[in-house]
VOGU-3710 file (C-alpha; in Angstrom, 3 decimals, decimal comma):
1> mnqerysiqh> 130,103/82,541/100,793  128,180/85,746/101,573  125,466/87,510/99,648  127,878/89,680/97,635  129,264/86,590/95,875  126,197/84,508/95,001  126,068/83,791/91,290  122,706/83,217/89,633  123,852/79,698/88,825  124,624/79,062/92,494
11> iaqvlnakaf> 121,194/80,370/93,491  119,525/78,030/91,006  121,401/75,145/92,629  120,346/76,294/96,134  116,740/76,333/95,003  117,118/73,047/93,149  115,249/74,611/90,278  115,168/74,491/86,498  116,946/77,488/85,091  117,440/79,370/81,793
21> lpspgavvrk> 120,763/81,142/82,251  122,355/82,854/79,284  124,635/84,634/81,819  125,242/82,046/84,561  128,055/84,055/86,166  125,863/87,067/86,901  126,340/88,122/90,537  123,279/88,752/92,690  123,609/91,337/95,472  120,016/92,414/96,061
31> lltdsrtvid> 116,599/90,769/96,094  113,517/92,505/94,692  109,781/91,900/94,873  108,775/95,378/93,733  109,732/96,683/90,287  109,452/100,268/91,577  112,310/99,907/94,091  115,203/98,987/91,889  118,544/100,200/93,281  121,201/98,008/91,664
41> pegslffavk> 119,578/96,583/88,484  122,588/94,562/87,303  122,990/92,921/90,732  119,276/92,420/91,456  117,182/89,252/91,391  113,430/89,903/90,917  111,013/87,460/92,528  107,646/87,470/90,742  105,661/86,766/93,909  101,926/86,148/93,564
51> akrdghefie> 100,516/88,197/96,422  97,837/90,886/96,261  99,139/91,495/92,735  100,826/88,917/90,546  104,494/89,783/90,327  104,713/88,357/86,805  102,717/91,386/85,629  105,708/93,596/86,567  108,528/91,615/84,913  108,341/93,938/81,913
61> dayahgvrnf> 108,690/96,975/84,197  111,628/95,405/86,102  113,302/94,499/82,792  112,875/98,078/81,582  114,685/99,236/84,718  117,672/97,051/83,832  116,990/93,907/85,880  118,187/90,738/84,154  117,716/88,066/86,796  114,260/86,655/87,652
71> visesayatt> 112,598/83,917/89,687  109,283/82,906/88,119  106,624/80,220/88,254  105,318/80,767/84,680  107,789/79,465/82,089  106,581/81,563/79,146  108,536/84,607/80,371  111,873/82,837/79,827  111,320/82,887/76,064  109,887/86,434/76,047
81> ypkanfilvd> 113,201/87,827/77,374  115,918/85,519/76,009  118,797/87,742/77,215  117,688/87,525/80,852  118,359/84,821/83,442  115,265/82,967/84,662  114,897/80,437/87,479  111,649/78,434/87,265  110,079/77,336/90,570  106,681/76,058/91,718
91> dvlqalqala> 106,212/78,793/94,330  108,076/82,077/94,064  107,428/83,161/97,668  108,733/79,818/99,009  111,803/80,232/96,809  112,447/83,716/98,233  112,130/82,391/101,745  114,350/79,377/100,984  117,137/81,531/99,564  117,039/83,893/102,587
101> gynrqtnelk> 117,080/80,873/104,890  120,112/79,523/103,088  121,900/82,831/103,533  121,087/82,758/107,265  122,479/79,249/107,688  125,587/80,099/105,695  126,525/82,892/108,095  127,361/82,105/111,715  126,121/84,879/114,026  123,936/85,470/117,041
111> vigitgsngk> 120,361/86,350/116,050  117,611/87,953/118,149  114,126/87,179/116,917  111,218/89,368/118,112  107,495/88,772/117,822  104,314/89,881/119,541  101,414/92,165/118,695  102,794/95,503/119,878  106,236/96,976/120,423  108,277/94,771/118,051
121> tivkewlyql> 109,827/97,564/116,039  110,559/99,816/119,038  112,215/96,942/120,952  114,269/96,090/117,865  115,457/99,703/117,430  116,221/100,147/121,111  118,199/96,918/121,232  120,143/98,182/118,251  121,016/101,318/120,256  121,885/99,273/123,351
131> laadfniirs> 124,039/96,665/121,638  125,698/98,590/118,760  128,840/99,200/120,826  129,530/95,450/121,049  128,276/94,006/117,763  128,210/94,726/114,029  124,415/94,566/113,760  122,105/93,837/110,828  118,429/94,494/111,580  115,071/94,583/109,849
141> pksfnsqigv> 114,677/97,893/108,018  111,648/99,800/109,331  109,012/97,171/110,177  109,892/94,556/107,554  108,301/91,614/109,397  106,007/89,926/106,905  106,286/86,779/104,772  108,150/88,961/102,222  109,746/91,493/104,572  111,557/88,890/106,731
151> plsvwqittd> 113,409/87,195/103,874  114,368/90,554/102,375  115,785/91,531/105,785  117,655/88,255/106,470  119,138/88,283/102,966  121,184/91,333/104,014  123,303/89,259/106,459  126,955/89,060/105,417  130,007/87,523/106,990  130,862/90,894/108,556
161> htlgifeagi> 127,816/90,853/110,819  128,026/89,490/114,347  124,439/90,064/115,440  121,092/90,080/113,653  117,914/91,580/115,105  114,792/90,625/113,153  111,113/91,023/113,900  108,418/88,640/112,689  104,738/89,461/112,274  101,897/87,112/111,314
171> stkgemeala> 98,253/87,612/110,494  96,940/84,039/110,198  97,605/80,525/111,500  100,406/78,631/109,733  102,582/81,613/108,818  105,234/81,522/111,567  106,981/78,297/110,722  108,339/79,737/107,469  109,636/82,843/109,281  111,202/80,737/112,030
181> niilptigil> 113,129/78,719/109,460  114,452/81,924/107,913  115,385/83,821/111,098  116,559/80,828/113,198  116,819/82,999/116,330  119,299/82,098/119,032  117,571/84,569/121,385  113,790/85,011/121,317  111,848/88,018/122,673  108,073/87,987/123,077
191> tnigeahaeg> 106,487/91,456/123,314  102,959/92,366/124,278  100,164/90,202/122,869  97,351/92,538/121,855  94,465/92,612/119,411  96,408/93,337/116,220  95,548/90,828/113,449  93,168/89,058/115,845  90,737/88,415/112,992  93,106/85,758/111,615
201> feskkeklee> 92,820/83,556/114,711  90,028/81,773/116,545  91,359/82,840/119,941  94,111/84,783/121,643  95,683/81,526/122,756  95,815/80,252/119,173  97,580/83,469/118,096  100,045/83,149/120,999  100,835/79,510/120,173  101,472/80,455/116,545
211> klklfkeael> 103,830/83,296/117,556  105,790/81,072/119,926  106,746/78,836/116,990  109,361/81,449/116,108  111,398/80,347/119,111  111,284/76,564/118,620  115,104/76,319/118,266  116,072/79,324/120,437  118,738/78,992/123,087  117,102/81,706/125,223
221> lvysptyvag> 113,565/83,084/125,509  112,814/86,457/127,156  109,130/86,752/128,095  106,612/87,930/130,661  104,327/85,379/132,295  101,452/87,820/131,720  101,926/87,435/127,952  101,788/83,634/128,018  98,788/83,095/130,301  97,201/79,713/129,643
231> iaiadlpgkq> 100,426/78,031/128,580  102,540/76,051/131,060  106,042/77,376/131,510  107,409/73,919/130,743  105,703/74,025/127,366  107,355/77,300/126,303  110,123/77,038/123,705  113,741/77,970/124,446  116,428/75,894/126,116  116,800/78,661/128,706
241> kfswsttepa> 114,124/81,131/129,806  114,305/84,586/131,338  111,127/86,080/132,711  110,144/89,555/133,844  106,950/90,740/135,496  105,431/93,688/137,265  102,883/91,540/139,158  104,446/88,200/140,091  107,769/86,552/140,895  110,126/86,422/137,905
251> dlqitfiepi> 113,837/86,492/137,035  113,434/90,267/136,880  110,598/91,206/139,218  109,630/94,874/138,912  108,786/96,277/142,319  108,527/100,023/141,795  107,893/102,495/138,915  107,888/106,201/139,536  107,508/108,944/136,921  110,124/111,698/137,295
261> egrnyirgiy> 110,002/114,713/134,961  109,236/112,848/131,750  111,235/109,772/132,685  110,560/106,675/134,770  112,639/105,377/137,635  112,259/101,594/137,988  113,383/99,204/140,697  113,374/95,431/140,564  114,683/92,232/142,124  117,290/90,293/140,108
271> qhkeieclip> 119,314/87,388/141,459  117,952/88,157/144,957  119,319/91,733/144,846  117,600/95,040/144,316  118,618/96,772/141,083  117,422/99,950/139,395  117,335/101,732/136,065  116,110/105,002/134,591  114,149/104,850/131,371  114,023/108,257/129,644
281> fsdkaaveng> 110,364/108,025/128,608  107,063/108,616/130,335  104,308/106,788/128,429  103,178/103,335/129,504  104,058/101,542/126,257  107,596/102,947/126,286  108,102/101,829/129,896  106,927/98,315/129,025  109,215/98,136/125,981  112,061/99,551/128,051
291> iicwatllam> 111,629/96,806/130,652  111,744/94,185/127,889  115,074/95,659/126,752  116,290/95,706/130,382  115,432/92,027/130,777  117,148/91,185/127,502  120,381/92,874/128,522  120,397/91,048/131,855  119,561/87,741/130,147  122,483/88,283/127,761
301> gyspeeadlr> 124,867/88,651/130,707  125,231/92,422/131,033  125,651/93,652/134,602  122,805/95,608/136,198  125,093/98,650/136,357  125,992/98,512/132,658  122,367/97,873/131,672  121,229/100,904/133,665  123,931/103,093/132,070  122,878/102,097/128,560
311> lerltqvsmr> 119,116/102,298/129,155  119,411/105,849/130,456  120,866/106,892/127,100  118,053/105,487/124,974  116,593/107,945/122,504  113,111/108,128/121,075  112,418/106,233/117,882  110,003/107,606/115,308  109,390/104,982/112,625  107,412/107,305/110,409
321> lelingienc> 108,411/109,455/107,489  106,644/112,754/107,881  105,518/114,814/104,860  104,844/118,495/105,616  104,494/121,688/103,618  107,717/123,646/103,652  109,050/127,092/102,954  109,002/128,527/99,414  106,449/126,050/98,126  108,621/123,071/99,048
331> siiddsysad> 107,518/119,717/100,467  109,582/118,433/103,366  109,962/114,708/104,086  111,300/114,478/107,638  113,180/111,255/108,293  115,670/112,768/110,682  115,828/110,094/113,348  118,273/107,648/111,722  120,479/107,052/108,721  121,387/103,710/107,157
341> isslaialdf> 121,380/102,654/103,532  118,328/100,393/103,773  116,079/103,053/105,273  117,601/105,622/102,881  116,420/103,517/99,935  112,917/103,299/101,442  112,838/107,066/102,021  114,010/107,767/98,446  111,220/105,579/97,103  108,751/107,636/99,104
351> lnqqnqhpkk> 110,375/110,804/97,749  109,847/109,567/94,195  106,288/108,536/95,017  105,511/112,103/96,092  106,400/113,606/92,715  104,571/116,957/92,898  107,799/118,903/92,462  110,193/118,316/89,545  113,286/118,926/91,686  114,293/116,350/94,332
361> tlilsdiyet> 116,807/117,256/97,032  118,380/115,099/99,721  119,954/116,487/102,890  122,079/113,596/104,191  124,421/113,205/107,153  127,378/110,868/107,567  126,246/107,262/107,998  127,911/105,156/110,669  128,245/101,484/111,741  127,599/99,935/108,348
371> gksnevlyqe> 130,505/97,450/108,374  131,713/98,935/105,075  134,597/101,244/104,325  133,592/104,849/103,757  134,686/104,643/100,115  132,524/101,585/99,398  129,591/103,056/101,394  129,534/106,411/99,577  130,081/104,779/96,180  126,927/102,764/96,890
381> iaalleqknl> 125,043/105,887/98,024  126,167/107,815/94,918  124,909/104,982/92,681  121,631/104,887/94,635  121,056/108,651/94,227  121,773/108,377/90,510  119,398/105,452/90,117  116,661/107,295/92,051  117,067/110,378/89,830  117,987/112,797/92,608
391> nrligigpni> 118,754/116,326/91,467  120,599/117,710/94,443  122,559/116,505/97,464  123,445/118,527/100,549  125,926/116,436/102,534  126,601/117,170/106,206  129,534/115,644/108,031  133,276/115,132/107,443  132,932/111,629/105,985  130,434/112,312/103,241
401> safanlfkie> 132,230/115,596/102,477  135,480/113,693/101,927  133,879/111,741/99,057  132,227/114,713/97,325  133,809/113,719/93,997  131,682/110,534/93,824  128,414/112,439/93,401  127,595/113,455/89,829  124,625/115,733/90,689  124,330/119,243/92,118
411> tsfydstqaf> 126,024/119,138/95,538  127,133/121,187/98,487  128,782/119,974/101,698  129,064/121,182/105,298  131,150/119,850/108,180  128,315/120,027/110,705  124,623/120,708/111,179  125,447/124,033/112,787  127,578/125,047/109,796  124,639/124,300/107,457
421> ieqlpaihfa> 122,160/126,197/109,661  124,451/129,266/109,703  124,538/129,266/105,907  120,807/128,510/105,463  119,742/132,106/104,651  122,080/132,041/101,616  120,926/128,630/100,372  118,147/128,738/97,774  115,193/126,365/98,181  112,047/126,704/96,045
431> netilvkgar> 109,501/124,360/94,422  111,269/121,157/95,379  110,749/118,074/97,504  113,395/117,888/100,244  114,210/114,646/102,060  115,921/115,275/105,396  117,751/112,108/106,445  120,296/112,148/109,275  121,953/110,045/111,930  120,628/110,917/115,362
441> rfefgriskl> 123,833/112,583/116,531  123,450/115,254/113,813  120,150/116,529/115,275  118,526/117,036/111,885  115,268/117,837/113,609  116,656/121,379/113,849  116,914/121,495/110,057  113,399/120,153/109,522  111,927/122,840/111,791  113,694/125,590/109,878
451> ltqkihdtil> 112,510/124,270/106,491  108,904/123,661/107,554  106,104/126,201/107,398  104,763/127,296/110,736  102,049/124,798/111,551  98,663/125,578/113,045  98,359/123,689/116,359  95,350/121,886/114,892  96,524/119,239/112,468  95,115/116,329/110,495
461> einlnalaan> 97,547/113,426/110,476  97,249/111,115/107,444  98,735/107,624/107,695  99,649/106,693/104,131  100,562/103,121/105,121  97,038/102,642/106,484  95,535/103,979/103,264  97,669/101,622/101,193  96,674/98,711/103,473  92,989/99,570/102,995
471> lqfyraklnp> 93,483/99,596/99,235  94,992/96,111/99,415  92,172/94,960/101,722  89,628/95,688/98,995  91,816/94,462/96,159  91,989/91,089/97,876  88,207/90,832/97,479  88,303/91,410/93,709  88,210/88,764/91,009  91,260/88,535/88,726
481> gvktmamvka> 91,337/91,355/86,191  88,823/93,624/87,941  90,067/97,222/87,836  89,960/99,797/90,617  88,809/103,411/90,357  89,777/105,438/93,438  87,558/108,386/94,381  89,691/111,408/95,269  86,965/114,028/95,010  86,479/116,683/97,693
491> fsygsgsfei> 90,194/116,938/98,404  90,325/113,128/98,793  87,569/113,208/101,385  89,386/115,995/103,173  92,658/114,066/103,404  94,661/115,823/100,721  94,967/115,979/96,952  98,234/115,097/95,242  99,655/113,405/98,346  96,895/110,791/98,264
501> anllqyhkvd> 96,796/110,569/94,465  100,561/110,039/94,313  100,233/107,107/96,695  97,390/105,611/94,644  99,350/106,033/91,432  102,375/104,378/93,060  100,166/101,435/94,005  98,870/101,248/90,442  95,164/101,871/90,745  93,612/102,021/87,294
511> ylavayadeg> 91,545/105,221/87,463  91,043/108,255/89,646  87,763/110,193/89,899  87,298/113,835/90,946  84,186/115,959/91,294  85,302/119,011/89,312  87,814/119,819/86,603  89,950/122,052/88,798  90,642/119,106/91,102  91,845/117,057/88,151
521> ialrkagisl> 93,971/119,902/86,824  95,708/120,241/90,186  96,537/116,528/90,076  97,923/116,786/86,565  100,145/119,721/87,633  101,378/117,566/90,531  102,556/114,867/88,154  99,611/112,444/88,217  99,466/110,603/84,905  96,653/108,137/85,705
531> pimvmspeps> 93,375/108,427/83,782  91,101/110,852/85,672  87,298/110,945/85,377  85,586/114,258/86,128  82,145/113,644/87,597  80,693/117,121/87,216  82,152/118,602/84,016  81,202/122,208/83,348  81,214/123,715/79,829  83,437/126,555/81,073
541> afdamvkhql> 86,091/123,976/81,957  86,037/121,940/78,735  89,121/123,663/77,298  91,181/123,000/80,442  89,902/119,428/80,613  91,079/118,636/77,113  94,391/120,400/77,655  95,042/118,237/80,718  93,527/114,997/79,313  90,699/114,775/81,834
551> epeiysvqvl> 87,787/112,448/80,981  84,263/113,825/81,502  81,308/111,951/82,944  78,469/112,445/80,492  75,041/112,169/82,073  72,693/113,837/79,550  72,415/114,332/75,783  72,694/118,108/76,384  76,111/117,735/78,069  77,163/115,287/75,385
561> ksflnflpnd> 76,343/117,703/72,570  77,988/120,613/74,386  81,199/118,642/74,705  81,076/117,526/71,087  80,535/121,084/69,917  83,612/122,165/71,842  85,944/119,479/70,452  88,001/120,430/67,394  86,890/118,778/64,157  90,104/116,748/63,854
571> qtgypihlkm> 89,754/115,246/67,329  89,167/111,494/67,337  88,462/109,031/70,137  88,367/111,445/73,084  87,592/109,389/76,216  84,241/109,885/77,973  82,218/107,990/80,585  78,426/107,469/80,413  76,358/107,481/83,585  73,119/105,547/83,745
581> dtgmhrlgfe> 70,389/106,466/86,223  68,922/103,242/87,630  67,266/104,635/90,724  69,444/107,305/92,339  67,597/109,948/90,303  70,379/112,506/90,647  72,200/112,436/87,335  72,306/109,985/84,421  70,676/108,613/81,290  67,442/106,625/81,605
591> gadlpellav> 66,148/104,017/79,190  64,114/106,545/77,229  67,252/108,586/76,522  69,201/105,781/74,863  67,942/106,146/71,236  69,056/109,802/71,082  72,275/109,008/72,948  73,141/106,236/70,507  72,288/108,419/67,517  74,746/111,061/68,622
601> lkatdqlkvm> 77,510/108,501/69,422  77,084/106,641/66,146  77,265/109,896/64,169  80,799/110,799/65,345  84,257/109,315/65,745  85,359/112,170/67,963  84,499/110,289/71,149  85,274/106,929/72,690  83,173/105,601/75,563  85,693/104,363/78,093
611> sifthlvatd> 83,163/103,201/80,636  79,460/102,900/81,342  78,386/102,968/84,963  75,610/103,532/87,480  75,362/104,661/91,080  73,832/102,237/93,555  71,974/103,960/96,367  71,919/101,468/99,279  74,541/98,725/98,906  75,263/98,806/102,661
621> shehddfttq> 71,629/98,222/103,658  70,008/94,791/103,955  66,529/96,283/103,929  67,080/97,697/100,428  68,689/94,632/98,860  65,730/94,053/96,577  66,084/97,588/95,258  69,846/97,114/94,735  69,093/93,911/92,777  66,618/95,858/90,644
631> qlqkfvilyd> 69,212/98,555/89,980  71,804/96,025/88,911  69,352/94,245/86,597  68,261/97,539/85,058  71,874/98,579/84,564  72,831/95,352/82,812  69,883/95,836/80,399  70,930/99,460/79,668  74,571/98,466/79,272  73,820/95,603/76,899
641> elvaqltyrp> 71,570/97,820/74,782  74,361/100,374/74,411  77,094/97,861/73,679  74,980/96,166/71,056  75,115/99,411/69,056  78,803/100,197/69,678  81,690/98,508/67,945  83,580/97,895/71,197  82,906/96,988/74,837  83,436/99,794/77,380
651> iqhalntsgi> 84,341/99,127/81,010  81,243/98,303/83,050  81,069/99,296/86,727  78,532/99,803/89,496  79,966/98,970/92,923  81,037/101,496/95,550  82,906/100,728/98,783  80,096/98,921/100,588  79,114/97,258/97,325  82,533/95,618/97,091
661> trwpnaqmdm> 81,947/94,184/100,547  78,335/92,986/100,144  77,847/92,392/96,387  80,841/90,342/95,196  78,920/88,928/92,256  78,457/92,429/90,802  82,125/93,434/90,433  81,842/93,583/86,611  84,962/95,140/85,029  85,796/97,743/87,661
671> vrlgiglygf> 84,818/98,947/91,144  84,863/102,434/92,600  86,560/102,654/95,984  85,801/105,736/98,084  85,559/106,136/101,830  86,753/102,568/102,341  90,230/103,820/101,511  90,016/105,994/104,636  88,963/103,148/106,930  85,156/103,276/106,923
681> dgalngnkgl> 82,689/100,934/105,310  79,022/100,914/106,304  78,783/97,232/105,291  81,569/96,078/107,596  80,772/95,392/111,227  82,995/97,813/113,180  85,075/98,408/110,009  86,819/95,102/110,797  89,951/94,636/108,707  90,344/98,335/107,882
691> qtvavlkttv> 92,871/100,732/109,360  92,285/104,281/110,502  93,859/106,760/108,100  93,113/110,153/109,623  93,621/111,566/113,127  92,485/115,115/113,917  94,227/116,642/116,919  94,699/120,033/118,527  96,112/121,454/121,770  94,951/123,178/124,944
701> tqvknltage> 95,495/126,926/124,775  94,489/127,848/128,290  92,972/126,284/131,449  90,610/128,254/133,691  89,005/127,545/137,078  85,473/128,972/137,281  83,343/129,590/140,359  79,758/128,323/140,808  77,277/129,871/138,368  79,815/131,389/135,940
711> tvgysrkgvl> 78,999/130,994/132,247  81,102/129,995/129,239  81,063/131,281/125,673  78,731/133,314/123,456  75,175/133,904/124,670  76,212/132,481/128,078  75,017/129,032/126,988  77,677/127,147/128,922  77,010/127,003/132,647  78,899/125,419/135,543
721> peggkiatvk> 76,331/125,501/138,403  78,843/124,223/140,936  81,957/125,700/139,356  84,776/123,695/137,826  87,559/123,774/135,298  87,499/124,426/131,541  90,130/124,067/128,826  90,105/126,220/125,690  91,317/124,289/122,617  92,404/125,504/119,176
731> igyadgysrr> 89,625/124,277/116,946  86,368/125,896/115,886  83,732/125,895/113,196  86,132/127,558/110,709  88,285/124,419/111,084  85,296/122,203/110,326  84,189/121,428/113,914  80,488/122,089/113,540  78,596/124,427/115,877  76,231/121,478/116,439
741> fgngvgkmli> 78,911/119,962/118,698  78,438/122,779/121,211  76,894/122,681/124,680  78,008/119,182/125,609  76,945/117,413/122,417  80,502/116,859/121,229  83,393/115,269/123,106  87,177/115,112/122,760  89,931/112,975/124,209  92,465/114,505/126,635
751> ngqlvptigs> 94,957/112,195/128,294  92,730/109,260/127,367  89,592/110,754/128,954  86,489/111,766/126,945  85,439/115,301/127,985  82,404/117,274/126,751  82,259/120,641/125,102  80,773/123,488/127,134  79,198/126,569/125,623  78,944/127,386/121,965
761> icmdmcmlnv> 81,587/126,443/119,417  83,489/129,584/118,357  85,027/130,281/114,954  88,610/129,404/115,920  88,315/127,609/119,240  85,979/125,954/121,678  85,846/125,073/125,370  85,864/121,693/127,142  84,670/120,820/130,621  87,759/119,222/132,290
771> tglnvktgde> 86,565/119,464/135,889  88,420/116,997/138,056  91,137/116,209/135,493  94,819/117,101/135,476  94,910/119,164/132,291  97,479/121,826/131,446  98,276/124,252/128,619  99,889/122,495/125,674  98,260/119,109/126,287  97,309/117,170/123,152
781> vivfngqyti> 93,585/116,912/122,389  92,199/114,213/120,038  89,117/115,265/118,089  88,935/111,872/116,356  91,208/108,894/115,879  91,067/105,096/115,568  89,332/104,574/118,888  87,070/107,642/118,985  86,080/107,760/115,356  84,249/109,937/112,846
791> vdlaaqidti> 81,410/107,408/113,181  81,085/108,423/116,840  81,140/112,128/115,946  78,622/111,647/113,166  76,196/109,981/115,604  76,474/112,940/117,987  75,128/115,413/115,438  72,968/113,012/113,391  74,988/113,035/110,202  77,226/110,641/108,263
801> pyeiltnvsq> 81,001/110,025/108,560  81,565/111,509/105,120  80,497/114,951/106,395  82,798/114,846/109,434  85,814/113,969/107,299  85,183/116,287/104,358  84,342/119,224/106,615  87,887/119,473/108,006  88,938/122,878/106,770  91,766/123,440/104,328
811> rvkriyfye> 93,379/125,759/106,880  93,971/122,714/109,088  97,445/121,568/108,203  97,871/118,046/106,877  100,858/115,993/107,930  101,429/112,744/106,027  103,128/109,769/107,647  104,743/106,830/105,892  106,294/104,042/107,920
//
């Protein structure tokens, strides 16, 4: 029995669980843990997993989307929705994992399991390319390798598949056993063991031992002795073992690596003979991952000649969706590296998350190697597009074109990418979000380039996955029921406006906060429906604020009266927020202001106080803890005095990012999360646990060799007494790179080397001293990233990280990535 035939009654028997089944014959085809990603509601089973958020809170949402099958651990829901099927278990996550494990055991196939710290997803995708000619492969979509992602991946196995390739990732001790029981790999691959998730383990050895549990029943283990240092070979799992190494004897011993025009020629010793291969990549990580794939092919019995032939044809894998501004006020989501129905569903969810344009268009190629007939495949895609509320489909390829009648939305079809490109001038695009999703052979990168605005060579890359992970990092610190207000003022700390707000709305934060009304209006026009607090309301903007349902921060009786005078007489209960000054002494009511404040509030029903809050001045600083304690005590007194006179209890909040980290007992009803979303927290040592969200990069425009004594830049401030080499790069103070970084104060990364500025910073560019380095025109230059951070830059010019991030000019193009 495969997944397409499991009845809800059969699943209840598999889980050995109590069930309430008014429709026991309902067929389950898909598993869900996220009510926002419903594809096939009638055939879906929703697992109310208690993770960062309690899945039971989203049963109502899933039910509204048409889902009628649920696995729960709280029995009350079974009586709330009597027409739905409910399976009652003790632990919903364990039930999800048990069902996926059952599906794995029911289907006989070869399975490759991959774990490690780095390279898992690339190795998985490359093995898919290398082995697709011989197997009908099911693999983890994207990087679905977690306690939830693995069972969702393994559930997709059907009787048609002959090979599974699944990756497994862990963050703490004790997690791998569950994943091993689900994947049951026959072949195990260990990739590089690095520092990722190191905080969950006492030592690198402990992390390695945990990862190796994935392979406890494997027939074959592919590994490098370098990765398993400290563990005896005899103690490694796997009935058979295949080793590779660049430094010591191994089954595949690498003896020579030579870069050749962007590729790498590699020689090695295998079965006492010299063999060779050509890997079409140049960077170190790609070479290492390529060697792992080479070793895997040899271990699986492929000849050295066949392995070489296949490896030479490998193509680059980009695992990131890329969101870029497009022509005619369009937004382009570039996912042009692959096409399969699982990743299409993920991309469509991201398309719906970025809802700044009312029209949603998909450019889709033929999809191959699915194991389904074309008719079944395109029926499923048509249903998916309807469920995801797509407005327009442009199909490219003979197969999708042949089933044009299945699609009930606006459509057009082309036999090839070239045919579409030739007709592009006559195709109308305007004010829409366009998802470009194509199989590699269709070369959809050509389409993305034509639809994208010309991009300044200086770009700020925003990793939306990292931002979402940082949000969850802080949510995990909160007590049950504590709300989250996300600060998106100042263009979301320079990272973007609606792109960031859309992500936060998708992840269900409770409030957004902006500095000025025009920021909130822009979010409303981009489809943001969350409550938005405006921190600096201006009387001239009151009309627009009310029109767009923006909620003002009220910090003085004068502002309160001005807003009241503006409101129409029939207005009731308009939401406002009261700010208390407990020591910041910037804005806010003090104790002496409360009698007049209360008099005004009690005299009108036109307003409703949604929240009362204060601003703590030094939550990240141990030396000011006494002052923070005084602020909190003062705030509680002010809050209680106000609430005693009101007929309701507004939300109470005080903590900012560092306050969440250091003052857990002061969470109150809500916290305000700001720069922590972007990976920086002054209260965290080295920002441990947070991910870098923003990377600012540019390129080298020109390289010059200068003789001794020549000067560089305005006012001749840059001098090379002994001569040397400089590189001009495309970033200047108009882009937000301060003039204070000039004359060697600032540094940038080129080819992994930190190099200093030389001379003054110009408006649009600056110069770097690259003497002794191999630097050429077009080379990438990192201004800041996860290793060389805004904290480092801030220290160079004696400022704070906020200033570095928010100073990045709006003319610097933002590119948003979603993996």
